[in-house]
C-alpha positions in Angstrom: 0.0 0.0 0.0 1.5 3.4 -1.0 1.6 6.2 1.5 -1.2 8.3 0.0 -3.6 5.3 0.1 -2.6 4.6 3.7 -3.2 8.1 4.8 -6.6 8.1 3.2 -7.6 4.9 5.0 -6.0 6.2 8.2 -8.1 9.3 8.1 -11.2 7.2 7.3 -10.6 4.9 10.3 -10.1 7.7 12.8 -13.1 9.6 11.5 -15.3 6.5 11.7 -14.5 6.2 15.4 -14.6 10.0 16.1 -17.2 11.3 13.6 -18.1 14.4 15.6 -15.0 14.8 17.8 -12.3 14.7 15.1 -11.5 18.2 14.0 -8.4 18.0 11.8 -5.4 15.8 11.0 -1.9 17.0 9.9 1.3 15.4 8.6 4.3 16.6 10.6 7.9 15.3 10.6 9.9 14.1 7.6 7.0 13.9 5.2 6.0 17.5 5.9 9.6 18.6 5.1 9.8 16.6 1.8 12.4 14.4 3.6 10.5 11.2 3.7 12.8 8.2 2.9 11.2 4.9 2.0 11.9 2.1 4.5 13.6 4.6 6.8 11.1 7.3 7.8 8.0 6.9 9.9 4.8 8.8 9.6 4.1 11.4 12.2 0.5 12.5 12.4 -0.9 15.3 14.7 -4.7 15.4 15.2 -6.9 18.0 16.8 -10.2 17.0 18.6 -13.2 19.0 19.5 -13.7 17.3 22.8 -12.1 14.8 25.2 -12.0 11.2 24.1 -13.6 8.4 26.1 -11.8 5.3 27.1 -13.9 3.1 24.6 -13.0 5.5 21.8 -9.3 5.2 22.7 -9.5 1.4 22.8 -11.2 1.4 19.4 -8.5 3.6 17.9 -5.7 1.4 19.2 -7.3 -1.8 17.8 -8.1 -0.2 14.4 -4.7 1.3 13.9 -2.5 -1.5 15.2 0.0 -2.6 12.6 -1.3 -6.2 12.6 -4.8 -5.0 11.7 -3.8 -2.1 9.5 -0.2 -2.4 8.2 1.8 0.8 7.9 3.9 1.0 4.8 6.4 3.3 6.5 8.8 2.4 9.3 5.9 3.0 11.6 3.0 5.3 12.6 3.3 7.9 15.4 -0.1 9.5 16.1 -0.9 12.2 18.6 -4.5 13.5 19.2 -4.9 16.7 21.3 -8.0 18.7 22.4 -8.2 22.0 20.6 -8.3 23.9 23.9 -4.7 23.0 24.5 -3.7 25.0 21.5 -5.0 28.3 22.7 -2.4 29.0 25.5 0.5 26.5 25.3 1.7 25.3 28.7 5.1 23.9 29.6 3.7 20.3 29.5 0.5 20.3 27.4 -2.1 17.5 27.8 -2.7 15.0 25.0 -5.7 12.8 24.6 -4.1 9.9 22.8 -0.5 9.0 21.7 0.1 5.8 19.8 3.0 4.2 17.9 2.9 1.1 15.9 5.0 -0.5 13.1 6.2 -3.8 11.7 9.3 -3.9 13.8 8.1 -1.6 16.6 6.6 -2.7 19.9 3.2 -1.1 20.2 3.4 1.9 22.5 0.2 3.6 23.7 -0.5 6.3 26.1 -4.2 6.9 26.7 -3.6 10.4 28.0 -1.0 12.4 29.7 1.3 15.5 29.7 4.5 16.0 27.8 6.7 19.0 26.8 7.3 17.2 23.5 3.7 18.3 22.6 5.1 21.8 22.3 7.4 20.7 19.4 4.5 18.9 17.7 2.2 22.0 18.1 4.7 24.4 16.7 5.8 22.1 13.9 2.1 21.8 12.9 1.6 25.6 13.1 4.6 26.2 10.8 4.9 23.2 8.6 2.0 20.9 9.1 0.3 19.5 6.0 -3.5 19.2 6.5 -5.0 15.9 5.4 -8.4 16.2 7.0 -10.6 19.1 8.2 -14.2 19.3 9.2 -14.0 22.3 11.5 -14.6 24.4 13.4 -11.5 26.4 12.4 -8.5 26.0 14.6 -6.0 28.7 15.6 -2.6 27.4 16.6 -1.1 29.9 19.1 2.6 30.5 18.7 4.7 28.6 21.2 7.2 30.7 23.1 10.8 30.1 22.1 11.9 29.5 25.7 9.3 26.7 26.0 10.6 25.1 22.7 14.2 25.3 24.0 13.1 23.6 27.3 11.3 20.9 25.4 14.4 20.3 23.3 16.4 19.9 26.6 14.1 17.0 27.5 14.4 15.5 24.1 18.2 15.6 24.2 18.1 13.9 27.6 15.9 11.2 26.1 18.3 10.7 23.2 21.2 10.3 25.7 19.3 7.5 27.3 18.2 5.8 24.1 21.1 6.2 21.7 21.9 2.9 20.0 19.1 1.0 21.7 17.6 -1.8 19.5 14.3 -0.1 19.0 14.6 3.7 18.9 18.1 4.1 17.3 20.1 1.0 16.6 22.7 2.7 14.4 22.8 6.1 16.2 21.8 8.3 13.3 18.4 9.5 14.7 20.0 10.8 17.9 22.7 12.6 16.0 20.5 14.2 13.3 17.9 15.2 15.8 20.7 17.0 17.8 21.6 18.7 14.5 18.0 19.9 14.1 18.0 21.2 17.6 21.3 23.0 17.2 20.1 24.8 14.1 16.9 25.8 15.8 19.0 27.3 18.6 21.0 29.3 16.0 18.2 30.3 13.6 14.8 29.8 15.3 13.8 27.6 12.4 12.8 24.0 12.2 14.6 21.7 9.8 14.3 18.1 8.6 16.9 15.6 9.8 18.7 15.8 6.4 18.6 19.6 6.3 19.9 19.8 9.9 22.7 17.5 9.2 23.8 19.3 6.0 23.7 22.6 7.8 26.0 21.4 10.5 28.3 20.0 7.9 28.4 23.3 6.1 29.8 24.8 9.4 31.8 21.7 10.4 32.8 19.9 7.2 35.0 17.4 9.0 32.4 16.3 11.5 32.6 12.5 10.9 29.8 11.7 13.3 27.3 13.8 11.3 28.7 12.6 8.0 28.1 9.0 9.0 24.6 9.8 10.4 23.6 11.3 7.0 25.0 8.2 5.2 23.0 5.9 7.4 19.8 7.9 6.9 20.3 7.9 3.1 21.2 4.2 3.0 24.5 4.9 1.3 26.6 2.4 3.2 27.9 3.1 6.7 29.4 1.8 9.9 27.4 2.2 13.1 28.1 5.4 15.0 29.9 4.6 18.3 28.0 5.5 21.4 30.8 7.6 22.6 30.8 9.7 19.4 27.0 10.1 19.5 27.0 11.1 23.1 29.8 13.6 22.6 27.9 15.3 19.9 24.7 15.4 21.9 26.5 16.8 24.9 28.0 19.5 22.7 24.6 20.5 21.4 23.1 20.3 24.9 25.8 22.8 26.2 24.9 25.3 23.4 21.3 24.9 24.2 21.9 25.6 27.9 23.8 28.8 27.0 20.9 29.9 24.7 18.4 29.4 27.6 20.6 31.4 30.0 20.0 34.5 27.8 16.5 33.7 26.7 13.7 35.7 28.4 11.8 33.2 30.5 14.4 30.5 30.0 15.5 28.2 32.8 18.5 25.9 32.0 18.5 22.7 33.9 
């Protein structure tokens, strides 16, 4: 099944379960940056609801979207659904209604509801770069997320990458941790979001001899590679984390950790 067909059926399945509550769906991540790579990229979908979801509705979503029941042609599906009220005045850890990940080689991960600073990244990515694939209203206004909140959310993401680099599920070859760190570094410097490939290439423009980033890009583009060492990945992540901390020190409202 090609990506376009999958997205059409994905939208139909979610709408069938949430006929009145589903407001809109957006593609974010690599596909929204024209950086989708077959067999490598996953599909990141951000959805807005008009009301809270019930437990039975969440259970139905999980069963309907599970890879065994609805195979994803990408590396996996990462879906977040958020109530529209959360978009009006972004908080440091916005609430989400449903967060679900599934794929052929992914263990199913499902969070019925919760709070996470990572939602701020999703919200701002959607506001700036999201590609709408479904809309039945009412119109949604995405409030701009304060830069200091974005930087703090990126701190948490870098901490997560330090814990998960080279693990068998999230990042077996190390490229995702390194390239996400590249994206974060370029956001710190330019206040712009970039794809993994763009972020890596921008770092190489400034640091042409950075072998760790060179290798990460080769892995992502399936050009032949050797696995990035954990020490090299962690060193690069720590370097970016240090620059992020410095940015937060001078950012109004920032609070480096």
